[in-house]
C-alpha positions as CSV (number, residue, x, y, z in Angstrom):
1,M,-28.3,49.6,-38.0
2,R,-27.3,46.0,-39.4
3,T,-24.1,46.6,-36.8
4,L,-26.5,46.8,-33.9
5,L,-29.0,43.8,-34.8
6,L,-26.0,41.8,-35.2
7,R,-24.3,42.6,-31.8
8,P,-27.1,40.7,-29.6
9,V,-26.8,38.0,-32.0
10,V,-22.6,37.6,-31.7
11,L,-23.0,38.2,-27.9
12,G,-25.7,35.4,-27.8
13,I,-23.1,33.1,-29.2
14,V,-20.1,34.0,-27.7
15,I,-21.0,34.2,-24.1
16,P,-22.3,30.9,-23.8
17,V,-19.2,29.5,-25.9
18,V,-17.0,31.5,-23.2
19,A,-18.9,29.9,-20.1
20,I,-18.3,26.7,-21.6
21,L,-14.9,27.2,-22.1
22,A,-14.6,28.4,-18.3
23,V,-16.1,25.6,-17.0
24,G,-14.0,22.9,-19.6
25,G,-11.0,24.7,-18.3
26,S,-11.8,25.0,-14.5
27,V,-12.7,21.1,-14.8
28,A,-9.7,20.2,-16.6
29,V,-7.4,22.0,-13.6
30,Y,-9.4,20.2,-11.2
31,L,-8.9,16.6,-13.1
32,Q,-5.2,17.4,-13.6
33,A,-5.2,18.2,-9.6
34,H,-7.1,15.0,-8.6
35,R,-5.7,12.1,-10.7
36,P,-6.8,8.9,-10.1
37,P,-5.4,6.8,-7.4
38,A,-2.2,4.6,-8.7
39,P,-2.7,1.1,-9.6
40,L,-2.3,-1.4,-6.4
41,S,0.9,-2.9,-6.9
42,L,3.9,-4.2,-4.6
43,E,4.8,-0.5,-3.6
44,S,1.2,0.5,-2.6
45,P,0.9,1.2,1.3
46,R,-1.1,-1.6,3.1
47,A,-4.7,-0.6,3.6
48,V,-6.0,1.0,6.9
49,V,-8.0,-2.1,8.5
50,K,-11.2,-0.6,9.4
51,T,-13.3,-3.6,9.9
52,S,-12.2,-7.3,10.4
53,P,-13.0,-10.0,7.5
54,S,-15.7,-11.9,7.8
55,D,-15.1,-15.2,9.8
56,P,-13.5,-17.9,7.7
57,T,-16.0,-20.7,9.4
58,A,-19.5,-18.7,8.4
59,G,-19.6,-19.9,5.4
60,A,-16.7,-17.9,3.7
61,P,-15.5,-19.7,0.0
62,C,-11.7,-19.6,0.8
63,A,-11.5,-20.9,4.3
64,A,-7.6,-22.0,4.6
65,P,-6.9,-25.9,4.9
66,A,-4.8,-27.3,7.1
67,K,-1.0,-28.0,6.4
68,S,-0.2,-31.1,4.8
69,G,3.4,-32.6,4.3
70,T,5.5,-30.9,2.4
71,V,2.5,-28.6,1.3
72,A,2.8,-25.4,2.7
73,V,-0.5,-23.0,3.6
74,W,-0.1,-19.0,3.1
75,T,-2.6,-17.4,4.3
76,I,-4.2,-13.6,3.4
77,Q,-3.2,-11.0,6.1
78,P,-4.8,-7.8,7.4
79,G,-3.8,-4.6,4.9
80,S,-4.4,-6.9,2.0
81,Q,-6.6,-4.9,-0.4
82,A,-8.7,-5.2,-3.6
83,G,-11.2,-3.5,-5.8
84,Y,-11.6,-2.1,-9.6
85,R,-11.0,0.7,-12.0
86,A,-13.8,1.6,-14.6
87,R,-13.9,4.3,-16.7
88,E,-17.2,6.2,-16.4
89,L,-18.5,8.9,-19.5
90,F,-19.7,12.3,-18.0
91,V,-21.4,14.8,-20.5
92,D,-20.0,17.5,-18.4
93,I,-16.1,16.2,-18.4
94,G,-16.0,13.4,-20.9
95,L,-13.8,10.1,-19.4
96,H,-13.6,9.6,-15.9
97,E,-11.7,6.8,-14.1
98,A,-13.6,5.7,-11.4
99,V,-11.7,3.6,-8.4
100,A,-12.9,1.3,-5.6
101,R,-11.4,-0.5,-3.0
102,T,-11.7,-2.6,0.2
103,D,-9.9,-4.5,3.0
104,R,-12.3,-7.0,3.6
105,V,-10.0,-9.8,1.2
106,Q,-9.5,-13.0,2.9
107,G,-7.9,-16.3,1.2
108,Y,-4.9,-18.3,0.6
109,A,-2.5,-20.1,-1.4
110,T,-0.6,-23.4,-1.1
111,I,3.1,-24.1,-2.2
112,D,4.5,-27.4,-2.5
113,R,8.2,-27.5,-2.5
114,S,8.5,-31.7,-2.9
115,S,10.1,-31.5,-6.3
116,G,12.4,-29.1,-5.6
117,S,10.8,-26.1,-7.2
118,A,7.9,-24.3,-5.5
119,V,4.6,-25.2,-7.2
120,V,1.6,-23.1,-6.4
121,T,-1.1,-26.1,-6.4
122,T,-4.3,-23.7,-4.9
123,V,-5.0,-20.2,-4.8
124,C,-8.2,-18.9,-3.3
125,V,-9.1,-15.1,-3.0
126,A,-12.5,-14.2,-1.5
127,V,-13.7,-10.3,-1.7
128,E,-16.7,-8.8,-0.2
129,P,-18.1,-6.2,-3.1
130,L,-20.6,-4.5,-1.0
131,T,-17.7,-3.1,1.3
132,M,-16.1,-1.5,-1.5
133,V,-15.6,2.4,-1.1
134,S,-14.6,4.9,-4.2
135,V,-11.6,6.3,-3.8
136,D,-11.4,8.6,-6.7
137,E,-13.0,12.1,-6.9
138,L,-15.3,14.0,-9.3
139,P,-15.1,17.8,-9.5
140,P,-17.8,20.1,-8.6
141,P,-20.9,20.1,-9.2
142,L,-21.2,16.5,-9.9
143,P,-22.0,14.4,-6.8
144,P,-19.4,12.7,-4.4
145,A,-17.6,9.6,-6.0
146,T,-18.9,7.7,-3.1
147,D,-22.3,7.9,-4.4
148,R,-21.9,5.3,-6.9
149,D,-21.3,2.8,-3.7
150,G,-25.1,2.2,-3.0
151,H,-25.3,0.5,-6.3
152,Y,-23.0,-2.3,-5.2
153,E,-26.0,-4.3,-3.9
154,N,-27.5,-4.4,-7.2
155,L,-24.5,-4.6,-9.4
156,F,-22.7,-7.8,-7.7
157,D,-26.4,-9.2,-6.4
158,T,-24.5,-9.4,-3.0
159,R,-27.6,-10.4,-1.2
160,N,-27.3,-14.0,-2.8
161,H,-23.6,-13.7,-3.6
162,P,-21.7,-11.8,-1.2
163,Y,-18.3,-12.6,-2.3
164,V,-16.0,-12.3,-5.5
165,V,-14.0,-15.2,-5.7
166,F,-10.5,-16.0,-7.7
167,R,-9.5,-19.2,-8.1
168,A,-6.3,-20.2,-10.1
169,R,-5.0,-23.0,-11.6
170,Q,-1.8,-24.5,-10.6
171,F,1.4,-22.9,-11.2
172,T,5.0,-22.9,-10.9
173,L,7.3,-19.6,-9.6
174,P,9.9,-18.3,-11.0
175,T,13.1,-19.4,-8.8
176,S,13.9,-16.0,-8.7
177,A,10.7,-14.8,-6.1
178,L,11.9,-17.3,-3.9
179,D,15.4,-15.4,-2.7
180,G,13.5,-11.8,-2.1
181,T,13.3,-11.0,-5.8
182,T,10.3,-9.8,-7.4
183,A,9.2,-12.1,-10.2
184,S,6.3,-11.6,-12.5
185,V,4.0,-14.4,-13.8
186,R,0.5,-14.4,-15.8
187,V,-1.7,-17.1,-14.1
188,S,-5.2,-18.2,-15.8
189,G,-8.2,-19.3,-13.2
190,T,-11.7,-18.4,-12.5
191,L,-13.6,-15.8,-11.5
192,S,-16.8,-16.3,-9.8
193,M,-19.5,-13.4,-9.6
194,R,-22.9,-13.2,-9.1
195,G,-23.2,-16.9,-9.3
196,Q,-21.4,-17.1,-12.6
197,D,-17.9,-18.6,-13.5
198,R,-15.8,-17.0,-16.0
199,E,-12.0,-18.0,-17.4
200,V,-9.6,-15.4,-16.4
201,T,-6.0,-14.5,-16.9
202,A,-4.2,-12.6,-14.2
203,S,-1.1,-10.6,-14.4
204,L,0.9,-11.1,-11.2
205,S,4.5,-9.4,-9.4
206,G,4.9,-11.4,-6.3
207,V,8.1,-12.1,-4.0
208,L,8.8,-14.3,-0.9
209,S,10.9,-13.7,2.1
210,G,11.0,-16.3,4.7
211,Q,7.8,-16.9,6.0
212,V,5.9,-13.2,4.4
213,G,5.4,-12.9,1.0
214,S,3.4,-10.0,-1.1
215,V,1.7,-10.4,-4.4
216,A,0.0,-7.4,-6.4
217,G,-2.1,-7.8,-9.9
218,S,-4.9,-7.3,-12.1
219,M,-7.0,-8.8,-14.6
220,V,-9.4,-7.0,-17.0
221,V,-12.7,-8.4,-17.4
222,N,-15.8,-7.6,-19.2
223,A,-18.3,-7.2,-16.7
224,T,-21.6,-7.8,-18.6
225,E,-20.1,-11.6,-19.4
226,W,-21.4,-11.9,-15.7
227,G,-24.9,-10.4,-16.1
228,M,-24.0,-7.1,-14.7
229,R,-26.3,-4.3,-15.7
230,L,-24.0,-1.2,-15.7
231,P,-25.4,2.2,-15.3
232,G,-26.3,4.6,-18.0
233,D,-26.1,8.0,-16.8
234,P,-23.1,8.0,-16.4
235,V,-22.3,5.6,-19.0
236,V,-19.8,3.0,-17.5
237,R,-17.5,1.1,-20.1
238,P,-18.1,-3.1,-19.4
239,D,-14.0,-3.6,-19.9
240,V,-13.4,-3.2,-15.9
241,T,-9.9,-3.9,-14.0
242,I,-9.9,-5.7,-11.1
243,E,-6.7,-5.3,-8.8
244,F,-5.3,-6.4,-5.5
245,A,-2.5,-6.2,-3.3
246,L,-2.2,-9.1,-1.0
247,Q,-0.1,-10.0,2.1
248,F,0.4,-13.6,3.0
249,A,2.3,-15.3,5.7
250,A,3.1,-18.9,6.1
251,S,1.3,-21.0,8.8
């Protein structure tokens, strides 16, 4: 009799545990097969341009200046892209890396070679966060990752501040970057987001060849320092990686 009484209790414990393990196993298999997109780099394919960048004369913050004397102006070209990587914590699957990108990137860099070295005197990169599209995948029955894209208007306050802008301080390019060899450098500057400016440091890799160049890099920021209120379901970690892969051409 005691054995018969225990059997429902044991089954009541075992069946949910087996179900949880089965679901967890299927989620693990799904996540293994659907890893987050690789970080943007110099080897990243160019973005397929689906929309034209905003007219630089229509109030965009990074309209390129005219070439002057020994200072060359390098403008960002179509195919460039930028976005973010953030960690989301789901009850169902644990930590998940959210990735979103956009090709709505514009800006320029100015390079002065009058001293014999290549001094980057100005860098201005503007991104339109409202146009970002999530490119990661969530396992069912969770909703599509693109559902989060509807929050960007509030997160970035795009009605009042439609651009996220990075402006770098002056720095000197390594000599190797001028002969077609990839070079790396850390650059400090200001990131403007939601109408607030904060100091940041970006890690860049780049190469110049003739009249064209490529630059890829990233920076890690605490989004709450710009007054961003992150979602609580799922919980989003405040340390966010901003990444970019930019194509330049000398004008």
